[in-house]
N, CA, C and O atoms as CSV, one atom per row, in Angstrom:
chain,resi,resn,atom,element,x,y,z
A,1,MET,N,N,45.728,137.379,92.701
A,1,MET,CA,C,46.192,137.161,91.748
A,1,MET,C,C,47.636,136.132,92.245
A,1,MET,O,O,48.336,136.210,93.254
A,2,HIS,N,N,47.707,135.077,90.929
A,2,HIS,CA,C,49.106,134.377,91.009
A,2,HIS,C,C,50.613,134.826,90.095
A,2,HIS,O,O,50.552,134.527,88.902
A,3,VAL,N,N,51.256,135.158,90.320
A,3,VAL,CA,C,52.734,135.275,89.177
A,3,VAL,C,C,53.125,134.115,89.406
A,3,VAL,O,O,53.044,133.322,90.344
A,4,GLN,N,N,53.637,134.138,88.238
A,4,GLN,CA,C,54.170,132.939,87.993
A,4,GLN,C,C,55.789,133.501,87.174
A,4,GLN,O,O,55.818,134.182,86.150
A,5,HIS,N,N,56.996,133.018,87.919
A,5,HIS,CA,C,58.264,133.228,87.106
A,5,HIS,C,C,59.063,131.921,86.568
A,5,HIS,O,O,59.136,131.009,87.392
A,6,LEU,N,N,59.544,131.743,85.573
A,6,LEU,CA,C,60.057,130.776,85.278
A,6,LEU,C,C,61.267,131.350,84.864
A,6,LEU,O,O,61.244,132.426,84.267
A,7,LYS,N,N,62.524,130.661,85.148
A,7,LYS,CA,C,63.907,130.736,84.861
A,7,LYS,C,C,64.725,129.585,84.281
A,7,LYS,O,O,64.748,128.479,84.822
A,8,ARG,N,N,65.517,129.928,82.960
A,8,ARG,CA,C,65.751,128.941,82.211
A,8,ARG,C,C,67.157,128.958,82.678
A,8,ARG,O,O,67.597,130.089,82.472
A,9,ILE,N,N,68.248,128.028,83.334
A,9,ILE,CA,C,69.366,127.994,83.617
A,9,ILE,C,C,70.255,127.330,82.811
A,9,ILE,O,O,70.076,126.162,82.465
A,10,LEU,N,N,71.411,128.139,82.416
A,10,LEU,CA,C,72.084,127.628,81.206
A,10,LEU,C,C,73.277,126.863,81.577
A,10,LEU,O,O,73.913,127.895,81.793
A,11,PRO,N,N,74.291,125.766,81.887
A,11,PRO,CA,C,75.390,125.655,81.964
A,11,PRO,C,C,76.509,126.743,81.231
A,11,PRO,O,O,76.317,127.298,80.149
A,12,MET,N,N,77.610,126.887,82.020
A,12,MET,CA,C,78.662,127.621,81.555
A,12,MET,C,C,79.879,126.474,81.200
A,12,MET,O,O,80.278,125.517,81.865
A,13,ALA,N,N,80.357,127.070,79.654
A,13,ALA,CA,C,81.486,126.217,79.666
A,13,ALA,C,C,82.749,126.304,80.474
A,13,ALA,O,O,83.380,127.142,81.117
A,14,THR,N,N,82.826,124.884,80.094
A,14,THR,CA,C,84.092,124.668,81.360
A,14,THR,C,C,84.982,124.259,80.720
A,14,THR,O,O,85.945,124.160,81.481
A,15,GLN,N,N,85.355,123.820,79.320
A,15,GLN,CA,C,86.069,123.300,78.612
A,15,GLN,C,C,86.817,125.319,77.240
A,15,GLN,O,O,86.223,126.095,76.491
A,16,PRO,N,N,88.337,125.169,77.736
A,16,PRO,CA,C,88.560,126.533,76.706
A,16,PRO,C,C,88.619,125.821,75.107
A,16,PRO,O,O,88.773,124.694,74.636
A,17,ILE,N,N,88.406,127.168,74.621
A,17,ILE,CA,C,88.474,126.921,73.241
A,17,ILE,C,C,89.727,126.572,72.962
A,17,ILE,O,O,90.633,127.091,73.614
A,18,VAL,N,N,89.991,125.717,72.039
A,18,VAL,CA,C,91.206,125.188,71.812
A,18,VAL,C,C,91.310,125.180,70.085
A,18,VAL,O,O,90.584,124.585,69.288
A,19,MET,N,N,92.490,126.070,69.823
A,19,MET,CA,C,93.058,126.304,68.394
A,19,MET,C,C,93.757,124.904,67.920
A,19,MET,O,O,94.765,124.352,68.362
A,20,GLY,N,N,92.582,124.400,66.524
A,20,GLY,CA,C,93.187,123.255,65.794
A,20,GLY,C,C,93.189,121.888,67.127
A,20,GLY,O,O,94.063,121.325,67.786
A,21,ASP,N,N,91.453,121.790,67.003
A,21,ASP,CA,C,90.900,120.498,67.798
A,21,ASP,C,C,90.037,120.176,67.120
A,21,ASP,O,O,89.195,119.450,67.648
A,22,ASN,N,N,89.843,120.558,65.651
A,22,ASN,CA,C,88.650,120.529,64.873
A,22,ASN,C,C,87.378,120.378,65.343
A,22,ASN,O,O,86.673,119.377,65.213
A,23,ASN,N,N,87.051,121.599,65.999
A,23,ASN,CA,C,85.476,121.364,66.547
A,23,ASN,C,C,85.074,122.921,66.322
A,23,ASN,O,O,85.739,123.817,66.841
A,24,PRO,N,N,83.983,123.170,65.542
A,24,PRO,CA,C,83.342,124.559,66.038
A,24,PRO,C,C,82.708,124.827,67.468
A,24,PRO,O,O,81.859,124.132,68.028
A,25,HIS,N,N,83.128,125.641,67.796
A,25,HIS,CA,C,82.560,126.093,69.053
A,25,HIS,C,C,81.439,126.875,69.188
A,25,HIS,O,O,81.356,127.941,68.577
A,26,THR,N,N,80.499,126.448,69.968
A,26,THR,CA,C,79.107,127.311,70.442
A,26,THR,C,C,78.872,126.936,71.745
A,26,THR,O,O,79.154,125.928,72.393
A,27,ILE,N,N,78.127,128.259,72.062
A,27,ILE,CA,C,77.784,128.459,73.491
A,27,ILE,C,C,76.004,129.303,73.263
A,27,ILE,O,O,75.536,129.948,72.324
A,28,THR,N,N,75.533,128.964,74.368
A,28,THR,CA,C,74.347,129.853,74.413
A,28,THR,C,C,74.324,130.263,75.776
A,28,THR,O,O,74.430,129.461,76.704
A,29,ILE,N,N,74.134,131.977,75.977
A,29,ILE,CA,C,73.887,132.412,76.927
A,29,ILE,C,C,72.683,133.377,77.042
A,29,ILE,O,O,72.197,134.015,76.108
A,30,CYS,N,N,72.337,133.382,78.143
A,30,CYS,CA,C,71.461,134.273,78.786
A,30,CYS,C,C,71.301,135.729,78.363
A,30,CYS,O,O,72.382,135.921,77.807
A,31,SER,N,N,70.544,137.009,78.270
A,31,SER,CA,C,70.700,138.000,77.813
A,31,SER,C,C,71.483,138.406,79.087
A,31,SER,O,O,71.142,137.849,80.131
A,32,GLY,N,N,72.499,139.316,79.130
A,32,GLY,CA,C,73.088,140.044,80.056
A,32,GLY,C,C,74.217,139.238,80.882
A,32,GLY,O,O,74.479,139.363,82.078
A,33,GLY,N,N,74.860,138.323,79.875
A,33,GLY,CA,C,75.386,137.257,80.170
A,33,GLY,C,C,77.010,137.420,79.710
A,33,GLY,O,O,77.103,138.170,78.738
A,34,ILE,N,N,78.152,136.957,80.125
A,34,ILE,CA,C,78.845,136.768,79.320
A,34,ILE,C,C,80.016,136.001,78.761
A,34,ILE,O,O,80.986,135.748,79.476
A,35,ALA,N,N,79.948,135.621,77.491
A,35,ALA,CA,C,80.411,134.535,76.884
A,35,ALA,C,C,81.534,134.080,77.688
A,35,ALA,O,O,82.438,134.846,78.020
A,36,PRO,N,N,81.486,132.451,78.114
A,36,PRO,CA,C,82.543,132.189,78.888
A,36,PRO,C,C,83.864,131.390,78.247
A,36,PRO,O,O,84.579,130.588,78.847
A,37,GLY,N,N,83.989,131.834,76.851
A,37,GLY,CA,C,85.357,130.781,76.097
A,37,GLY,C,C,86.533,131.559,76.245
A,37,GLY,O,O,86.754,132.740,75.981
A,38,THR,N,N,87.179,130.744,76.677
A,38,THR,CA,C,88.670,131.334,76.901
A,38,THR,C,C,89.348,130.669,75.620
A,38,THR,O,O,88.684,129.858,74.975
A,39,LEU,N,N,90.781,131.016,75.192
A,39,LEU,CA,C,91.095,130.754,73.902
A,39,LEU,C,C,92.644,129.958,74.494
A,39,LEU,O,O,93.473,130.419,75.278
A,40,THR,N,N,92.632,128.290,73.607
A,40,THR,CA,C,94.131,128.181,74.013
A,40,THR,C,C,94.953,127.799,72.448
A,40,THR,O,O,94.705,127.001,71.544
A,41,ILE,N,N,95.826,128.626,72.640
A,41,ILE,CA,C,96.678,128.310,71.225
A,41,ILE,C,C,97.696,127.286,71.282
A,41,ILE,O,O,98.748,127.467,71.896
A,42,VAL,N,N,97.338,125.872,70.466
A,42,VAL,CA,C,98.430,125.084,70.251
A,42,VAL,C,C,100.031,125.492,69.847
A,42,VAL,O,O,101.086,125.399,70.475
A,43,THR,N,N,99.575,126.161,68.025
A,43,THR,CA,C,100.797,126.422,67.751
A,43,THR,C,C,100.717,127.997,67.435
A,43,THR,O,O,99.642,128.476,67.075
A,44,GLY,N,N,101.570,128.593,67.537
A,44,GLY,CA,C,101.794,129.942,66.885
A,44,GLY,C,C,101.966,130.712,68.527
A,44,GLY,O,O,102.135,130.139,69.604
A,45,ASP,N,N,101.848,132.242,68.233
A,45,ASP,CA,C,102.536,132.765,70.018
A,45,ASP,C,C,101.273,134.260,69.958
A,45,ASP,O,O,101.299,135.195,70.758
A,46,ASN,N,N,100.467,134.138,69.029
A,46,ASN,CA,C,99.016,135.260,69.738
A,46,ASN,C,C,97.859,134.558,68.958
A,46,ASN,O,O,97.939,133.428,68.476
A,47,ALA,N,N,96.679,135.454,68.896
A,47,ALA,CA,C,95.745,135.374,67.818
A,47,ALA,C,C,95.089,136.504,67.776
A,47,ALA,O,O,94.832,137.159,68.786
A,48,ILE,N,N,94.779,136.814,66.671
A,48,ILE,CA,C,94.001,137.868,65.965
A,48,ILE,C,C,92.385,137.639,65.558
A,48,ILE,O,O,91.994,136.617,64.992
A,49,VAL,N,N,91.730,138.476,65.843
A,49,VAL,CA,C,90.139,138.913,65.586
A,49,VAL,C,C,89.969,138.987,64.131
A,49,VAL,O,O,89.729,140.155,63.827
A,50,THR,N,N,89.993,138.300,63.223
A,50,THR,CA,C,89.865,138.119,61.717
A,50,THR,C,C,88.223,138.749,61.299
A,50,THR,O,O,87.997,139.501,60.350
A,51,SER,N,N,87.369,138.307,62.113
A,51,SER,CA,C,85.654,138.495,61.455
A,51,SER,C,C,84.937,138.399,62.616
A,51,SER,O,O,85.064,137.526,63.476
A,52,VAL,N,N,84.084,139.439,62.613
A,52,VAL,CA,C,83.026,139.097,64.056
A,52,VAL,C,C,81.601,139.557,63.099
A,52,VAL,O,O,81.426,140.655,62.570
A,53,ASN,N,N,80.782,138.512,63.068
A,53,ASN,CA,C,79.848,138.403,61.964
A,53,ASN,C,C,78.298,138.787,63.098
A,53,ASN,O,O,77.809,138.010,63.919
A,54,VAL,N,N,77.917,139.936,62.834
A,54,VAL,CA,C,77.097,140.485,63.698
A,54,VAL,C,C,75.833,140.752,63.149
A,54,VAL,O,O,75.166,141.699,63.564
A,55,ASN,N,N,75.443,140.014,62.264
A,55,ASN,CA,C,74.178,139.773,61.269
A,55,ASN,C,C,73.387,139.309,61.398
A,55,ASN,O,O,72.354,139.616,60.802
A,56,GLY,N,N,73.465,138.404,62.182
A,56,GLY,CA,C,72.499,137.229,62.772
A,56,GLY,C,C,72.021,138.126,64.803
A,56,GLY,O,O,71.348,137.529,65.643
A,57,ALA,N,N,72.558,139.388,64.984
A,57,ALA,CA,C,72.554,139.843,66.171
A,57,ALA,C,C,72.093,141.520,65.853
A,57,ALA,O,O,72.998,142.336,66.027
A,58,PRO,N,N,71.099,141.917,65.519
A,58,PRO,CA,C,70.961,143.517,65.278
A,58,PRO,C,C,70.708,143.841,66.278
A,58,PRO,O,O,70.936,145.034,66.482
A,59,HIS,N,N,70.116,143.039,67.451
A,59,HIS,CA,C,69.383,143.626,68.849
A,59,HIS,C,C,70.267,143.434,69.952
A,59,HIS,O,O,69.751,143.571,71.061
A,60,VAL,N,N,71.996,143.028,69.885
A,60,VAL,CA,C,72.745,142.778,70.890
A,60,VAL,C,C,73.511,144.164,70.986
A,60,VAL,O,O,73.807,144.809,69.980
A,61,THR,N,N,73.776,144.528,72.145
A,61,THR,CA,C,74.730,145.113,72.434
A,61,THR,C,C,75.636,144.974,73.459
A,61,THR,O,O,75.054,144.379,74.366
A,62,GLY,N,N,77.062,145.288,73.849
A,62,GLY,CA,C,77.912,145.306,74.883
A,62,GLY,C,C,79.455,144.371,74.036
A,62,GLY,O,O,80.492,143.902,74.506
A,63,ILE,N,N,79.000,144.437,72.912
A,63,ILE,CA,C,80.385,143.570,72.051
A,63,ILE,C,C,81.381,144.621,72.294
A,63,ILE,O,O,81.383,145.805,71.957
A,64,VAL,N,N,82.406,143.772,73.094
A,64,VAL,CA,C,83.756,144.494,72.998
A,64,VAL,C,C,84.846,143.698,71.615
A,64,VAL,O,O,85.311,144.574,70.885
A,65,ARG,N,N,85.089,142.870,71.383
A,65,ARG,CA,C,85.922,142.171,70.718
A,65,ARG,C,C,85.222,142.616,69.206
A,65,ARG,O,O,84.097,142.309,68.812
A,66,THR,N,N,86.100,143.314,68.602
A,66,THR,CA,C,86.003,144.057,67.072
A,66,THR,C,C,86.992,143.237,66.251
A,66,THR,O,O,88.018,142.668,66.624
A,67,GLU,N,N,86.440,143.315,65.052
A,67,GLU,CA,C,87.634,142.690,64.007
A,67,GLU,C,C,89.299,143.373,64.099
A,67,GLU,O,O,89.422,144.598,64.086
A,68,GLY,N,N,90.441,142.533,64.184
A,68,GLY,CA,C,91.524,143.205,64.339
A,68,GLY,C,C,91.983,143.103,65.892
A,68,GLY,O,O,93.195,143.262,66.029
A,69,SER,N,N,91.168,142.839,67.241
A,69,SER,CA,C,91.073,142.817,68.578
A,69,SER,C,C,92.151,141.174,68.628
A,69,SER,O,O,91.918,140.114,68.046
A,70,PHE,N,N,93.141,141.475,69.404
A,70,PHE,CA,C,93.889,140.555,69.645
A,70,PHE,C,C,93.717,139.704,70.919
A,70,PHE,O,O,93.079,140.311,71.778
A,71,ILE,N,N,94.163,138.299,71.330
A,71,ILE,CA,C,93.797,137.305,72.267
A,71,ILE,C,C,94.813,136.745,72.191
A,71,ILE,O,O,95.207,136.031,71.269
A,72,ALA,N,N,95.530,137.121,73.525
A,72,ALA,CA,C,96.695,136.236,73.962
A,72,ALA,C,C,95.631,134.846,74.277
A,72,ALA,O,O,94.412,134.691,74.360
A,73,ASN,N,N,97.070,133.803,74.416
A,73,ASN,CA,C,96.589,132.568,75.022
A,73,ASN,C,C,95.997,132.385,76.139
A,73,ASN,O,O,96.577,132.959,77.060
A,74,GLY,N,N,95.146,131.863,76.415
A,74,GLY,CA,C,94.288,131.924,77.916
A,74,GLY,C,C,93.549,133.332,77.568
A,74,GLY,O,O,92.870,133.635,78.549
A,75,GLY,N,N,93.486,133.832,77.039
A,75,GLY,CA,C,92.183,135.091,76.624
A,75,GLY,C,C,90.912,134.822,76.472
A,75,GLY,O,O,90.506,133.743,76.042
A,76,GLN,N,N,90.276,135.656,76.769
A,76,GLN,CA,C,88.579,135.698,76.650
A,76,GLN,C,C,87.920,136.019,75.333
A,76,GLN,O,O,88.042,137.202,75.015
A,77,ILE,N,N,87.445,135.480,74.732
A,77,ILE,CA,C,87.231,135.926,73.463
A,77,ILE,C,C,86.250,137.021,73.205
A,77,ILE,O,O,86.386,137.961,72.422
A,78,GLU,N,N,85.340,136.779,73.909
A,78,GLU,CA,C,84.782,138.408,74.260
A,78,GLU,C,C,84.283,138.620,75.356
A,78,GLU,O,O,83.455,137.821,75.795
A,79,THR,N,N,84.656,139.762,76.091
A,79,THR,CA,C,85.119,139.934,77.651
A,79,THR,C,C,83.709,141.117,77.872
A,79,THR,O,O,83.523,141.652,78.965
A,80,GLY,N,N,82.777,141.401,76.623
A,80,GLY,CA,C,81.401,142.359,77.019
A,80,GLY,C,C,80.408,141.497,77.700
A,80,GLY,O,O,80.370,140.287,77.477
A,81,THR,N,N,79.656,142.048,78.473
A,81,THR,CA,C,78.480,141.857,78.556
A,81,THR,C,C,77.327,142.053,77.846
A,81,THR,O,O,76.766,143.145,77.933
A,82,LEU,N,N,76.748,140.938,76.962
A,82,LEU,CA,C,76.161,140.709,75.850
A,82,LEU,C,C,74.508,140.852,76.006
A,82,LEU,O,O,73.898,139.880,76.450
A,83,LEU,N,N,73.871,141.913,75.687
A,83,LEU,CA,C,72.435,141.904,76.467
A,83,LEU,C,C,71.463,142.020,74.578
A,83,LEU,O,O,71.489,142.703,73.555
A,84,ASN,N,N,70.838,140.993,75.092
A,84,ASN,CA,C,69.734,141.121,74.098
A,84,ASN,C,C,68.641,141.703,74.010
A,84,ASN,O,O,67.676,141.045,74.400
A,85,THR,N,N,68.341,143.271,73.423
A,85,THR,CA,C,67.220,143.808,73.621
A,85,THR,C,C,66.288,143.720,72.770
A,85,THR,O,O,65.376,144.546,72.771
A,86,GLY,N,N,66.344,142.617,71.807
A,86,GLY,CA,C,64.974,142.380,71.047
A,86,GLY,C,C,64.146,141.216,71.450
A,86,GLY,O,O,64.254,141.129,72.673
A,87,THR,N,N,63.561,140.511,71.108
A,87,THR,CA,C,62.669,139.440,71.235
A,87,THR,C,C,63.075,138.315,70.844
A,87,THR,O,O,62.436,137.418,71.394
A,88,THR,N,N,63.925,137.909,70.074
A,88,THR,CA,C,64.438,136.781,69.396
A,88,THR,C,C,65.901,136.266,69.514
A,88,THR,O,O,66.856,137.039,69.442
A,89,THR,N,N,66.002,135.251,69.654
A,89,THR,CA,C,67.214,135.029,69.552
A,89,THR,C,C,68.523,135.685,68.764
A,89,THR,O,O,68.267,136.156,67.655
A,90,GLN,N,N,69.570,135.745,69.112
A,90,GLN,CA,C,70.225,136.477,68.700
A,90,GLN,C,C,71.544,135.882,68.670
A,90,GLN,O,O,71.954,135.172,69.588
A,91,VAL,N,N,72.465,136.257,67.254
A,91,VAL,CA,C,73.567,135.055,67.101
A,91,VAL,C,C,75.064,135.776,66.507
A,91,VAL,O,O,75.045,136.251,65.371
A,92,ILE,N,N,76.257,135.826,67.273
A,92,ILE,CA,C,77.328,136.585,66.777
A,92,ILE,C,C,78.591,135.497,66.182
A,92,ILE,O,O,78.949,134.516,66.834
A,93,ILE,N,N,79.021,135.768,65.196
A,93,ILE,CA,C,80.050,134.249,64.737
A,93,ILE,C,C,81.565,135.073,65.149
A,93,ILE,O,O,81.857,135.976,64.366
A,94,TYR,N,N,82.185,134.920,65.887
A,94,TYR,CA,C,83.528,135.188,65.929
A,94,TYR,C,C,84.458,134.038,65.087
A,94,TYR,O,O,84.175,132.842,65.013
A,95,THR,N,N,85.865,134.826,64.354
A,95,THR,CA,C,86.525,134.158,63.860
A,95,THR,C,C,87.974,134.412,63.883
A,95,THR,O,O,88.478,135.347,63.261
A,96,VAL,N,N,88.895,133.267,64.868
A,96,VAL,CA,C,89.811,133.792,65.720
A,96,VAL,C,C,91.004,133.192,65.262
A,96,VAL,O,O,91.295,132.064,65.657
A,97,CYS,N,N,91.849,133.906,64.350
A,97,CYS,CA,C,93.288,133.036,63.707
A,97,CYS,C,C,94.722,133.205,64.508
A,97,CYS,O,O,95.100,134.368,64.648
A,98,PRO,N,N,95.398,132.358,64.944
A,98,PRO,CA,C,96.832,132.547,65.481
A,98,PRO,C,C,97.688,132.820,64.285
A,98,PRO,O,O,97.674,132.441,63.113
A,99,TYR,N,N,98.483,133.662,65.047
A,99,TYR,CA,C,99.675,133.949,64.040
A,99,TYR,C,C,101.405,133.722,65.053
A,99,TYR,O,O,101.601,133.841,66.262
A,100,SER,N,N,102.121,133.464,64.227
A,100,SER,CA,C,103.736,133.402,64.989
A,100,SER,C,C,104.100,134.630,64.618
A,100,SER,O,O,103.539,135.345,63.788
A,101,PHE,N,N,105.565,134.985,65.595
A,101,PHE,CA,C,106.027,136.063,65.384
A,101,PHE,C,C,106.777,136.062,64.353
A,101,PHE,O,O,107.550,137.017,64.432
A,102,GLY,N,N,106.965,135.353,63.247
A,102,GLY,CA,C,107.932,135.421,62.044
A,102,GLY,C,C,109.205,135.357,62.644
A,102,GLY,O,O,109.474,135.221,63.837
A,103,PRO,N,N,110.041,135.486,61.567
A,103,PRO,CA,C,111.638,134.937,61.255
A,103,PRO,C,C,111.981,135.969,62.197
A,103,PRO,O,O,112.872,135.436,62.859
A,104,ASP,N,N,111.776,137.318,62.726
A,104,ASP,CA,C,112.668,138.330,63.320
A,104,ASP,C,C,112.282,137.885,64.804
A,104,ASP,O,O,113.057,138.180,65.713
A,105,GLY,N,N,111.429,137.376,64.999
A,105,GLY,CA,C,110.809,136.845,66.366
A,105,GLY,C,C,110.223,138.332,67.492
A,105,GLY,O,O,110.345,138.509,68.704
A,106,ILE,N,N,109.477,139.315,66.225
A,106,ILE,CA,C,109.256,140.246,67.094
A,106,ILE,C,C,107.506,140.058,66.818
A,106,ILE,O,O,107.108,139.527,65.781
A,107,ASP,N,N,106.795,140.433,67.607
A,107,ASP,CA,C,105.213,140.530,67.521
A,107,ASP,C,C,105.168,142.210,66.949
A,107,ASP,O,O,105.467,143.275,67.489
A,108,ASN,N,N,104.572,141.799,65.416
A,108,ASN,CA,C,104.308,143.008,64.587
A,108,ASN,C,C,102.446,143.418,64.502
A,108,ASN,O,O,101.844,144.199,63.765
A,109,GLY,N,N,101.919,142.426,65.688
A,109,GLY,CA,C,100.596,142.534,65.279
A,109,GLY,C,C,100.038,142.066,64.145
A,109,GLY,O,O,99.379,142.823,63.432
A,110,ALA,N,N,100.234,140.705,63.815
A,110,ALA,CA,C,99.613,139.758,62.881
A,110,ALA,C,C,99.859,140.840,61.605
A,110,ALA,O,O,98.870,141.228,60.984
A,111,MET,N,N,100.979,141.233,61.295
A,111,MET,CA,C,101.425,142.443,60.017
A,111,MET,C,C,102.915,142.122,59.670
A,111,MET,O,O,103.410,141.199,60.316
A,112,GLY,N,N,103.670,142.723,58.782
A,112,GLY,CA,C,105.050,142.684,58.559
A,112,GLY,C,C,105.420,140.867,58.087
A,112,GLY,O,O,104.992,140.312,57.076
A,113,ASP,N,N,106.199,140.321,59.014
A,113,ASP,CA,C,106.744,138.819,58.826
A,113,ASP,C,C,106.140,138.007,59.610
A,113,ASP,O,O,106.448,136.823,59.748
A,114,ASP,N,N,105.218,138.594,60.190
A,114,ASP,CA,C,104.597,137.760,61.469
A,114,ASP,C,C,103.668,136.666,60.370
A,114,ASP,O,O,103.068,137.131,59.400
A,115,CYS,N,N,103.665,135.397,60.648
A,115,CYS,CA,C,102.837,134.048,59.802
A,115,CYS,C,C,101.396,134.074,60.549
A,115,CYS,O,O,101.115,133.725,61.696
A,116,VAL,N,N,100.561,134.610,59.502
A,116,VAL,CA,C,98.923,134.469,60.125
A,116,VAL,C,C,98.162,133.524,59.222
A,116,VAL,O,O,97.998,133.571,58.003
A,117,ALA,N,N,97.698,132.567,60.210
A,117,ALA,CA,C,96.707,131.391,59.817
A,117,ALA,C,C,95.737,132.133,58.506
A,117,ALA,O,O,95.472,133.329,58.622
A,118,VAL,N,N,95.347,131.537,57.555
A,118,VAL,CA,C,94.012,132.066,56.827
A,118,VAL,C,C,92.473,131.507,57.132
A,118,VAL,O,O,92.058,130.384,56.846
A,119,ALA,N,N,91.872,132.377,57.664
A,119,ALA,CA,C,90.418,132.361,58.081
A,119,ALA,C,C,89.891,131.628,56.581
A,119,ALA,O,O,90.242,132.185,55.541
A,120,GLY,N,N,89.167,130.554,56.514
A,120,GLY,CA,C,88.239,130.241,55.819
A,120,GLY,C,C,88.712,129.106,55.230
A,120,GLY,O,O,87.899,128.221,54.963
A,121,ALA,N,N,89.972,128.942,54.953
A,121,ALA,CA,C,90.787,128.149,54.396
A,121,ALA,C,C,90.758,126.407,55.183
A,121,ALA,O,O,90.559,125.290,54.706
A,122,ASP,N,N,91.032,126.854,56.434
A,122,ASP,CA,C,91.074,125.805,57.066
A,122,ASP,C,C,90.382,125.830,58.886
A,122,ASP,O,O,90.818,125.316,59.916
A,123,ASP,N,N,89.170,126.667,58.615
A,123,ASP,CA,C,88.543,126.911,59.664
A,123,ASP,C,C,88.364,126.109,60.789
A,123,ASP,O,O,87.176,125.834,60.621
A,124,ASN,N,N,88.681,125.539,61.807
A,124,ASN,CA,C,88.118,124.537,62.710
A,124,ASN,C,C,89.253,123.047,62.350
A,124,ASN,O,O,89.188,121.897,62.785
A,125,GLY,N,N,90.064,123.577,61.558
A,125,GLY,CA,C,90.530,122.114,61.156
A,125,GLY,C,C,91.767,121.895,62.228
A,125,GLY,O,O,92.016,122.644,63.173
A,126,LEU,N,N,92.621,120.468,61.796
A,126,LEU,CA,C,93.288,120.237,62.609
A,126,LEU,C,C,94.828,121.072,62.463
A,126,LEU,O,O,95.361,121.588,61.481
A,127,THR,N,N,95.228,120.963,63.765
A,127,THR,CA,C,96.508,121.933,63.805
A,127,THR,C,C,97.760,120.913,63.032
A,127,THR,O,O,97.946,119.713,63.237
A,128,ASP,N,N,98.549,121.862,62.061
A,128,ASP,CA,C,99.031,120.657,61.411
A,128,ASP,C,C,100.567,120.936,61.932
A,128,ASP,O,O,101.431,120.680,61.094
A,129,GLY,N,N,101.030,121.438,63.231
A,129,GLY,CA,C,102.386,121.424,63.797
A,129,GLY,C,C,102.805,122.870,63.307
A,129,GLY,O,O,103.295,123.370,64.320
A,130,VAL,N,N,102.836,123.286,62.855
A,130,VAL,CA,C,103.400,124.697,62.357
A,130,VAL,C,C,102.922,125.941,62.935
A,130,VAL,O,O,103.507,126.794,63.603
A,131,ILE,N,N,101.553,125.836,62.466
A,131,ILE,CA,C,100.550,127.292,62.945
A,131,ILE,C,C,99.179,126.920,62.902
A,131,ILE,O,O,98.545,126.772,61.857
A,132,GLY,N,N,98.800,126.796,63.868
A,132,GLY,CA,C,97.242,126.413,64.051
A,132,GLY,C,C,96.075,126.903,63.198
A,132,GLY,O,O,96.156,127.899,62.479
A,133,SER,N,N,95.250,126.329,63.292
A,133,SER,CA,C,93.949,126.867,62.237
A,133,SER,C,C,93.095,127.886,63.229
A,133,SER,O,O,93.197,128.058,64.444
A,134,CYS,N,N,92.155,128.537,62.185
A,134,CYS,CA,C,91.318,129.471,62.710
A,134,CYS,C,C,90.296,129.020,63.615
A,134,CYS,O,O,90.570,127.826,63.729
A,135,VAL,N,N,89.445,129.207,64.216
A,135,VAL,CA,C,88.416,128.853,64.644
A,135,VAL,C,C,87.454,129.823,64.889
A,135,VAL,O,O,87.726,130.952,65.296
A,136,THR,N,N,86.045,129.308,64.590
A,136,THR,CA,C,84.990,130.144,64.673
A,136,THR,C,C,84.216,129.751,66.014
A,136,THR,O,O,84.180,128.567,66.349
A,137,TYR,N,N,83.484,130.920,66.924
A,137,TYR,CA,C,83.349,130.659,67.967
A,137,TYR,C,C,81.752,131.650,67.555
A,137,TYR,O,O,81.581,132.800,67.151
A,138,THR,N,N,80.705,130.396,67.942
A,138,THR,CA,C,79.097,131.318,67.736
A,138,THR,C,C,78.478,131.786,69.038
A,138,THR,O,O,78.455,130.824,69.805
A,139,VAL,N,N,78.178,132.424,69.369
A,139,VAL,CA,C,77.584,133.219,70.624
A,139,VAL,C,C,76.105,133.367,70.123
A,139,VAL,O,O,75.833,133.958,69.077
A,140,THR,N,N,74.892,132.620,71.181
A,140,THR,CA,C,73.687,132.714,70.588
A,140,THR,C,C,73.105,133.310,71.891
A,140,THR,O,O,73.070,132.487,72.806
A,141,ILE,N,N,72.638,134.544,72.195
A,141,ILE,CA,C,72.039,135.287,72.987
A,141,ILE,C,C,70.605,135.189,73.036
A,141,ILE,O,O,69.871,135.822,72.277
A,142,LEU,N,N,70.183,134.353,73.977
A,142,LEU,CA,C,68.566,134.219,74.375
A,142,LEU,C,C,68.091,135.527,74.582
A,142,LEU,O,O,68.950,136.349,74.903
A,143,PRO,N,N,66.550,136.046,74.440
A,143,PRO,CA,C,65.993,137.454,74.786
A,143,PRO,C,C,65.775,137.137,76.204
A,143,PRO,O,O,65.566,136.014,76.663
A,144,THR,N,N,65.845,138.255,76.854
A,144,THR,CA,C,65.090,138.201,78.396
A,144,THR,C,C,63.883,137.923,77.865
A,144,THR,O,O,63.406,138.387,76.829
A,145,PRO,N,N,63.059,136.583,79.158
A,145,PRO,CA,C,61.952,136.182,78.612
A,145,PRO,C,C,60.904,137.354,79.367
A,145,PRO,O,O,61.006,138.062,80.368
A,146,GLU,N,N,60.278,137.230,78.740
A,146,GLU,CA,C,58.721,138.341,79.047
A,146,GLU,C,C,58.019,137.543,79.986
A,146,GLU,O,O,57.889,136.333,79.801
A,147,GLN,N,N,57.364,138.366,81.392
A,147,GLN,CA,C,56.741,138.054,82.497
A,147,GLN,C,C,56.008,137.928,81.940
A,147,GLN,O,O,55.928,138.631,80.933
A,148,ASP,N,N,55.091,137.046,82.199
A,148,ASP,CA,C,53.549,136.726,82.194
A,148,ASP,C,C,52.802,136.796,83.562
A,148,ASP,O,O,53.096,136.230,84.615
A,149,ASP,N,N,51.881,137.536,83.313
A,149,ASP,CA,C,51.003,137.499,84.687
A,149,ASP,C,C,50.233,136.335,84.827
A,149,ASP,O,O,50.126,135.694,83.782
A,150,ILE,N,N,49.667,135.874,85.808
A,150,ILE,CA,C,49.206,134.683,85.333
A,150,ILE,C,C,47.980,134.644,86.913
A,150,ILE,O,O,47.207,133.699,87.072
């Protein structure tokens, strides 16, 4: 009996996710991997996750970032180990919006007088120099390949 094992090696992202670069960001990882995207805020002081769409990922565990999570400049967008427990490809879409501390200069957690970019209005659009646009970050998680005995 001969057993053949095939592995698909995927490259890791080497570029940071830059808010306001007019680019939708996507990455594909293997089940059990960590999405490598880090956030670069062009304008603004901090960022907030405004949505995490898991409708395309009913079989994924390990999601750490949730709506309302804060990400500092240089922070990783998803820090959890994403495990696809299903047999089909799963997709998670994060929307992250920058914000500035507002006129009082105090971080109110994207509340109060903080100025927050509006998700959906200019996602992945060009930064206008005042506050960056929101970015969408799509993570595709491949299922664990089944082992075939040949």
